[in-house]
Structures are given as C-alpha cells and as structure tokens.
C-alpha positions, 0 to 999 in steps of 0.5 A: 495548484497554487490553491494547495501550495501550502502542501508542498513540501518546503525542503523537496517542493513535492507535492505528494497528495494531488492526483498527479498530472499524466506525463506529456507525450508527443503528439503524432497520427497514431497517438492521436488515434490511439486517444480517439480508440481510447475514448471510444472503447474504454467506457464500454472496457470498464462497465464489462469489467466492472461487471466481471470483477463483480462476479468475481468478488461474489466469488471470493465471497462465498468461498473465503468467507461463506465456506471459511466460516463452514471450516473453522474447527479444521483451523488448519484447512481453513488456513490453506483452503482461504490463502488459495482463493485469496490468491486466485480470486483477488489476482484476477481481480487485478487482472481484469484491472488492467495489471497482466503482468505485476513486474517484481523485483528484490533490492540489496542496499548493501554494497557489497552485495548488489542486487545479483546476489540478493535473496528473495524475502521469506515472508512469515506469519507475524512478519511486519510489511513496511511499505509506502501506499499509494493505492488501493491496488496496493491492498489487493495486490497484498491480500493476492500474494500474502493472505495478511492481516491488515492495521490501520493507524491513528493521528493520536495514539501509536497503536494500531487495530485489525481491519478487514479487506474491505476496510483497508480498501475503501480507508484508501483515500480517506482523512485518517482518524485521529483515534479509534472508538471505545469499542476498538481493541488497539494493540502496539506492532509489536504485541500484534506481530507475536499474536499473528505468529502465535496464530498463524494468523499470516504477516502484518501489513503496516502502512506506516505514512497512515494514508495514501500519497502519490507515489512521489515522496514519502511521508514521516512515519507515525511513531508505531514502532517505538516500542521497538529498540534498535539493539533488537534483532527479533524484528522480523521486518520486511521493506516493500516498495509500489511503483506504478507507470503510467501514460495516461492515468494513474492508478494512485489515489489519494483523494476523489470519488474512488469508484469511479477511480476505480472504473478509469482504472478499467476503462484503460487497456493496460496497467504496470505495477513494479513491486520492489522487496529488500533483501532477506535479512536486511531489515532493521531488526533482523536478525544479521542486520547491521546498521549503517548507524550503529555507533549513534543512538539516535535513530529509532526503529521507524527512523531506520525503516522508513530510511530502508523504504527510501532505498528501496523505492527510491523516493525522497522524504517529506516533512509532511504527516498524515495530519496534513493529509487530513488537513488537505482533504478537507480543504480539497472536499469544501473546494469540491463542495463550493464548485458545484454549488 
C-alpha cells in the first residue's frame, strides 16, 4: 500500500509491518468449494475453539498460579509442577488454535558440519534465547517448551524489564514504549541472565527487535547486548527463528485487534509453524564458538547475534527499528479512526 510506503525498507524493498497478503492460488472448483465450506464452518469452529481455550486457560491459571503459589515453600517441586502444567496446558492451547504439529529443525551454519551433524541446543537456566518476533503464538510456544522469563525492551534504554506471560502476549502488536516507569525494576540482559541462572528461573527470552514483524525481514536489534564483550565465552546465547506457512490468513500479528485476529486464526482448519534453532555451541560468545569476523573489532555482540539469526531464519536485515514500528502503529491507528468517522 502506497500510503505506508515510508515504512518500506529502502535497501531491501520489504515492508515488515503490514499484515502480509495471502499468496495467490489457482482457482478451481475444488478450491472454490473449500473456500465456501471455510466461510460457513470457520466461524462456528472459531467460537467452539475459543470456548475450549477459555477452559484450558482457566485450568492453567488454577494449576500454575493458584496451586503453584501453595507450593512456594517447596521451590524444586513448584518448578517441576509449573513446568509440567505449563507444557500441557499451553501446548493444548496451540493444538486448539490449529497448530496440530509444530515442526522443529536444528540448523548448523558451519560449512564443515552440515545440518545432519548439527547438535540440538541444550537450553539451561539463565540461557538467553534470541529470536525473531512475529506473533503472540511465538510467546505461547516458548512458554510451553521452556517456561522461560519474558522481557520487554524499550526504545530509550538498553535495559530490559521482566514481564509475565500474559503481558508478553498482549505486547505483541502494541507500540513499543520509550522507557519503563519509575516503579519498574530494570536490568541489563547479562545481569538478568545471571539472576535467572542463580535462581533457577528458567531461560531468558529476548526479542531484540523489540516488536513484532510480519516475518519477512529482521529489524535492527536494540542495543541490549552492549554489556557483552565479543571475546566473552560464557554468553550462553541460543538462537531461534519462527516461520509460519499459510494459505489464507497469516498467523503473524503486527497491528490491529488481537482478539479478532486470534478468532480468525482459530477459524482456520489448521495452521503451520516451523521453529529453527542454531546448533549447540555455534552462537556468539559460546565456549567453542569461532566468529568469522574474529579478525575485526568492529562488530558488536548484537551484530554477531543478528547475523546468526539471519543465517538461521534466512531473513534479510533491514534498517528499520522498533522506533519506526511505533510511528507506523501511530499512523495506522490514526487512519483507522478516520475511516470509522
């Protein structure tokens, strides 16, 4: 759309903020019939699925938060209990949302190893999961797999804030905030990683782009890794990439009404998610990592991380940032208000 052309990256020509247009398919009697069935049955299916997801969510709250609070004096048991019911309930939410099977793949970016010899990452407490961010579904998947600590990034500071699962879900598609409130506790990523490791909290999720995209490119990373050194070998980074395949409505979510988007997602007969992870030990700052740019002191740890993520995801890097996304959302919402008048 030309009215949003100012948010098209000049170097790549990619517009990473607008909801992507479904791919064109050859029209046939079978496809037309399938579309008619989807239009009729889809909304009914969506309502039923939302009701079931509501029940599962209630079970999740009771089991993880209510019973979990009672187990607080027994910390190891609380961790096991929370991890178990998070995995069960949240995977069931994904299943009801149409993600019946989630494909996972371990990728090696070392030419000498190849994908067949890639060792799956062993994610531990305190590890920093660095991933592209395309949807609230990313959040639910990570919570179901790792029961991690989610973080929020701000445009005007290189520190992050711990947020809850629900806050992370709601943050998808919202305009990035400039700074935390005076009541918020903020940390550098390295400080929080050490706290998570010491307290056995779980891995740390850092969406370094700071906001969601439509999955077609990567935004510039926020400078949240500036406290890491390139020669540091205890960074414990884990690189992960999310990709959604779709024929009708994309599961990616960048702007708009989140509940309506989720309803339409549940109205689809099935959805597909592919999760790629970088092989163990190949991320920057890993004990046995060897950076191709070791001879140069120019790249920062953030540069190395986005380069690794680009290699895993096969997405091109843009010169757009979370500040551009904030301006885009402001403009998008102003146009929506005008169209309703």
